[in-house]
C-alpha positions in Angstrom: 0.0 0.0 0.0 1.6 3.3 -1.1 2.7 5.8 1.4 0.4 8.4 -0.2 -2.5 6.6 1.3 -1.1 7.3 4.8 -0.6 11.0 3.9 -4.4 11.2 3.1 -5.2 9.6 6.4 -3.0 12.2 8.2 -0.6 9.5 9.4 2.6 11.2 8.1 2.4 14.3 10.4 1.6 12.2 13.4 4.4 9.8 12.8 7.0 12.6 12.3 5.7 14.5 15.4 6.2 11.4 17.6 9.3 11.4 19.8 9.5 7.6 19.7 10.7 5.6 16.7 7.7 4.3 14.9 7.4 1.7 12.1 4.2 0.7 10.4 4.6 -2.8 9.1 2.2 -4.7 6.7 1.1 -8.3 6.7 4.1 -9.2 4.4 6.7 -7.8 6.8 7.4 -4.7 4.8 7.8 -1.2 6.3 4.9 0.8 5.1 5.9 3.9 6.9 8.6 5.0 9.1 9.0 8.4 11.1 12.0 10.7 11.5 12.9 9.3 15.0 13.1 5.8 13.5 15.2 6.9 10.6 17.6 8.6 13.0 17.7 5.5 15.3 18.4 3.1 12.5 20.7 5.6 10.6 18.8 5.1 7.4 17.0 7.5 5.0 13.3 7.2 4.3 14.1 5.4 1.1 16.2 2.9 2.9 13.3 2.1 5.2 9.9 2.6 3.6 8.9 -0.3 1.4 11.8 -2.5 2.8 11.5 -5.7 4.8 11.7 -5.0 8.5 14.1 -7.9 8.7 16.7 -5.5 7.3 16.7 -3.8 10.8 17.8 -7.1 12.6 21.0 -9.2 12.6 20.9 -12.1 9.9 21.0 -14.8 12.6 17.5 -13.7 13.8 15.8 -13.2 10.5 14.5 -16.8 9.9 13.0 -17.1 13.4 11.5 -13.6 13.1 9.9 -14.7 9.8 8.2 -17.7 11.3 7.0 -15.7 14.4 5.6 -12.9 12.1 3.6 -15.5 10.0 2.1 -16.9 13.2 1.4 -13.4 14.5 -0.4 -12.2 11.3 -2.4 -15.5 10.7 -5.4 -14.2 12.5 -5.0 -10.4 12.6 -8.3 -9.5 14.2 -7.6 -11.7 17.2 -3.8 -11.5 17.5 -2.5 -9.9 20.8 -0.1 -7.0 21.0 3.4 -7.5 22.3 4.8 -5.1 24.9 8.4 -4.8 26.2 9.9 -7.2 23.7 13.7 -7.1 24.0 15.4 -7.8 20.7 18.7 -7.2 18.8 18.6 -4.4 16.1 20.9 -3.5 13.3 21.8 0.1 12.3 22.5 1.2 8.7 26.3 1.4 9.7 26.3 -2.3 10.7 26.4 -1.6 14.4 24.1 -4.1 16.6 22.2 -2.6 19.6 19.5 -3.8 22.0 16.0 -2.4 21.5 12.7 -2.7 23.3 9.7 -3.0 21.0 5.9 -2.8 21.6 3.6 -4.0 19.0 0.1 -2.8 18.3 -2.3 -4.3 15.7 -4.0 -2.0 13.3 -6.4 -2.2 10.3 -6.9 0.2 7.4 -9.1 -0.4 4.3 -9.3 -4.0 5.2 -5.5 -4.5 5.4 -3.8 -5.6 8.5 -0.8 -3.7 9.9 1.4 -3.6 13.0 2.6 -0.5 14.6 6.0 -1.1 16.1 7.3 1.3 18.8 11.1 1.1 19.2 13.2 2.2 22.0 17.0 2.0 22.2 17.9 0.4 25.5 21.6 0.4 25.1 22.2 2.7 28.0 19.9 0.7 30.2 21.6 -2.6 29.3 25.0 -1.0 30.1 23.8 0.2 33.5 22.3 -3.3 34.2 25.7 -4.9 33.3 27.6 -2.4 35.5 25.1 -3.0 38.3 25.4 -6.7 38.0 29.2 -6.5 38.1 28.9 -4.2 41.1 26.6 -6.7 42.9 29.0 -9.6 42.0 31.9 -7.7 43.6 29.9 -6.8 46.7 28.7 -10.4 47.0 32.4 -11.5 46.9 33.4 -9.0 49.5 30.4 -10.1 51.7 31.3 -13.7 51.4 34.9 -12.9 52.4 33.6 -10.9 55.3 31.2 -13.6 56.5 33.8 -16.3 56.1 36.3 -14.3 58.2 33.6 -13.5 60.8 32.5 -17.2 60.9 36.1 -18.3 61.3 36.5 -15.9 64.1 33.4 -17.1 65.8 34.3 -20.7 65.4 37.7 -20.2 66.9 36.3 -18.2 69.8 33.5 -20.8 70.5 35.7 -23.8 70.2 38.5 -22.2 72.2 36.5 -22.0 75.4 35.3 -25.6 75.6 38.7 -26.9 74.5 40.5 -25.0 77.2 38.0 -26.2 79.7 38.4 -29.9 78.5 42.2 -29.4 78.7 41.7 -28.0 82.4 39.5 -30.7 83.5 41.6 -33.5 81.9 44.7 -32.2 83.6 42.8 -32.2 86.9 41.8 -35.7 86.4 45.3 -36.8 85.7 46.6 -35.1 88.9 43.8 -36.9 90.8 44.9 -40.3 89.4 48.5 -39.6 90.5 47.4 -38.5 94.0 48.2 -41.1 96.9 44.5 -41.4 97.6 42.0 -41.2 94.8 39.0 -38.9 95.3 36.4 -40.8 93.0 33.7 -38.2 93.5 35.9 -35.2 92.3 37.3 -37.4 89.5 33.8 -38.2 88.3 32.9 -34.5 88.3 35.9 -33.7 86.2 35.0 -36.3 83.6 31.5 -35.3 83.5 32.4 -31.7 82.8 34.7 -32.9 80.1 31.7 -34.6 78.5 29.6 -31.5 78.8 32.1 -29.3 77.2 32.6 -31.8 74.4 28.9 -31.7 73.7 29.0 -27.9 73.7 31.8 -27.7 71.1 30.0 -30.3 68.9 26.7 -28.4 69.1 28.4 -25.2 68.1 29.9 -26.8 65.0 26.6 -28.4 64.1 24.7 -25.0 64.2 27.2 -23.3 62.2 27.3 -26.0 59.5 23.4 -26.0 59.5 23.5 -22.3 58.6 26.4 -22.2 56.2 25.6 -25.3 54.2 21.7 -25.1 54.2 20.5 -26.0 50.7 17.1 -26.2 49.1 14.9 -29.2 50.0 11.7 -30.4 48.4 8.3 -29.2 49.9 5.6 -31.5 51.0 2.0 -31.2 52.4 1.6 -31.9 56.2 -0.3 -31.2 59.3 1.5 -28.4 61.3 -0.4 -29.3 64.5 1.2 -32.7 64.6 4.7 -31.2 64.0 4.0 -28.7 66.9 3.2 -31.6 69.3 6.1 -33.8 68.3 8.7 -31.0 68.5 7.3 -29.7 71.7 7.6 -33.1 73.3 11.1 -33.6 72.1 12.2 -30.2 73.5 10.6 -30.7 76.9 12.3 -34.0 77.2 15.8 -32.6 76.7 15.3 -30.1 79.7 15.4 -30.7 83.4 12.8 -28.2 84.4 9.0 -29.3 84.2 7.2 -27.0 81.7 3.5 -26.4 81.7 2.6 -26.8 78.0 -0.6 -25.0 77.0 -1.7 -25.9 73.5 -4.4 -23.9 71.7 -4.4 -25.6 68.3 -7.1 -25.0 65.7 -8.4 -28.4 64.9 -9.8 -27.3 61.6 -6.4 -26.0 60.4 -5.6 -26.6 56.7 -2.4 -28.5 55.8 0.6 -26.4 55.0 3.2 -26.9 52.2 6.9 -26.5 53.2 9.9 -28.6 53.8 9.1 -30.6 56.9 12.7 -30.8 58.1 13.1 -27.0 57.9 9.9 -26.5 59.8 10.8 -29.1 62.5 14.3 -27.3 63.1 12.7 -23.9 63.4 10.0 -25.1 65.8 12.6 -27.1 67.9 14.8 -24.0 68.2 12.0 -21.7 69.3 10.8 -24.3 71.9 14.3 -24.7 73.2 14.7 -20.9 73.6 11.5 -20.5 75.4 12.3 -23.3 77.9 15.9 -22.0 78.3 14.6 -18.5 78.9 12.3 -19.9 81.7 15.2 -21.9 83.1 17.2 -18.7 83.6 14.4 -17.0 85.5 10.7 -16.7 85.2 7.8 -15.3 87.3 6.2 -18.4 88.7 6.0 -21.8 87.3 7.4 -22.1 83.6 4.5 -21.9 81.1 4.9 -22.3 77.4 1.9 -21.4 75.4 1.5 -22.5 71.7 -1.4 -21.5 69.5 -2.2 -22.2 65.8 -4.7 -20.3 63.6 -5.5 -19.7 59.9 -4.8 -16.1 58.5 -7.0 -15.4 55.5 -5.0 -12.5 54.0 -2.5 -13.7 53.0 -3.5 -17.4 53.0 -1.2 -18.8 55.6 -1.1 -20.8 58.9 0.4 -18.9 61.9 2.1 -20.6 64.9 2.6 -18.5 68.0 4.9 -19.6 70.7 5.0 -17.6 74.1 6.9 -18.1 77.4 6.7 -16.3 80.8 10.6 -15.9 81.0 12.4 -12.6 81.5 11.8 -11.4 77.8 14.2 -9.1 76.1 15.5 -5.6 76.7 14.7 -2.9 74.0 18.4 -3.0 72.9 18.3 -6.6 72.3 15.1 -6.6 70.2 16.9 -4.8 67.3 19.6 -7.4 67.0 17.8 -10.6 68.0 17.8 -12.2 64.5 21.4 -11.0 63.6 23.8 -13.9 63.2 26.2 -14.5 66.0 24.2 -12.3 68.4 23.0 -14.0 71.8 21.6 -13.2 75.0 22.7 -16.5 76.5 25.8 -17.2 78.6 26.6 -20.0 76.2 25.8 -20.5 72.6 26.9 -18.7 69.5 23.7 -16.8 68.6 22.9 -18.7 65.4 19.6 -20.3 66.4 17.1 -17.5 65.6 19.1 -16.5 62.5 18.9 -20.0 61.1 15.2 -20.4 62.0 14.2 -17.2 60.2 16.2 -18.3 57.2 14.6 -21.7 57.2 11.0 -20.3 57.5 11.7 -17.6 54.8 13.1 -20.2 52.5 9.7 -21.9 52.6 7.7 -18.7 51.8 6.9 -17.8 55.5 7.9 -15.2 58.0 9.3 -15.3 61.6 9.2 -12.3 64.0 9.0 -11.4 67.7 6.0 -9.7 69.2 7.7 -6.5 70.5 5.1 -5.7 73.2 4.6 -9.2 74.6 4.5 -9.4 78.4 5.4 -11.2 80.4 8.2 -13.1 78.6 8.5 -13.3 74.8 6.2 -14.4 72.0 7.4 -15.5 68.6 5.1 -15.9 65.5 5.9 -17.8 62.3 3.7 -18.2 59.3 3.7 -20.9 56.5 1.8 -20.9 53.2 -1.4 -23.1 53.1 -1.2 -25.9 50.7 -3.1 -25.2 47.4 
């Protein structure tokens, strides 16, 4: 269709007035009309664009694939959908390749089908994206080096204490064995202390490895109430104090979809933290309250765990989930950081109720199974 037709329709002045590069393409893939911005973008004169195949404006390696896609696109012109934000490679008249973003809009004039292509040069954006990616890669490398150094320092510190204690108790035990009269009770205490310190060192290593080598695991559908009961029973069995467990579990709770092992670790750590807090000092008998409920917006199940221990100071609240921060006399401060990472890896959230009193109350959410 000749360009004079578009002049009569008033297209020419509209095209040339547009700041964007515009190409009107017919059903055969020919450029029926181009505007001044398009001619400047592709460094081609009107005669080098109008009436030419649009494939002239793309590298040769993409032309065959484009031809097939165009035929499929034009097959049913009245029902074909427009494309927006398509990122492609383009070719200028001087042979330079450059990235473009194209939006396609179907048009019809005098019974003929056309496609209006709006073309944007995104060379600057792509260059900035590459620069940003490179900066992020450099920052990631620096962060990994920093975390590795920090982790090594923490490991050295945490292992040094129990190892020194083990050496001290072992030396005492050897001296007792060399004494003229053996004090069996003191010897027993020294050996028991060695065992406890050995377990402490092993637990520190296990917690660090769990955090540093955590990988993705498959999700499954399961009953969170059942996991709450089992993990609470396990936690209570490992402590000396007697805990009054008060369960308020929604019996109509829908199943959740997550990695069961991740959820078990997070629950077990929260139960241990609550019990240990009450061991260090609580008002009255230790009480651990666990509630489950459904939250409609978003569609999640929420587990709330509260204790009547001493709670946390305002200064501690800000750093509670930071790796290596702890309020305990022993431990390395990885439990809550690991728990939050595990929960978030499964599409949930873990947080502390800031105004809970007495004690502390943690909440975690998990997505409901579809």
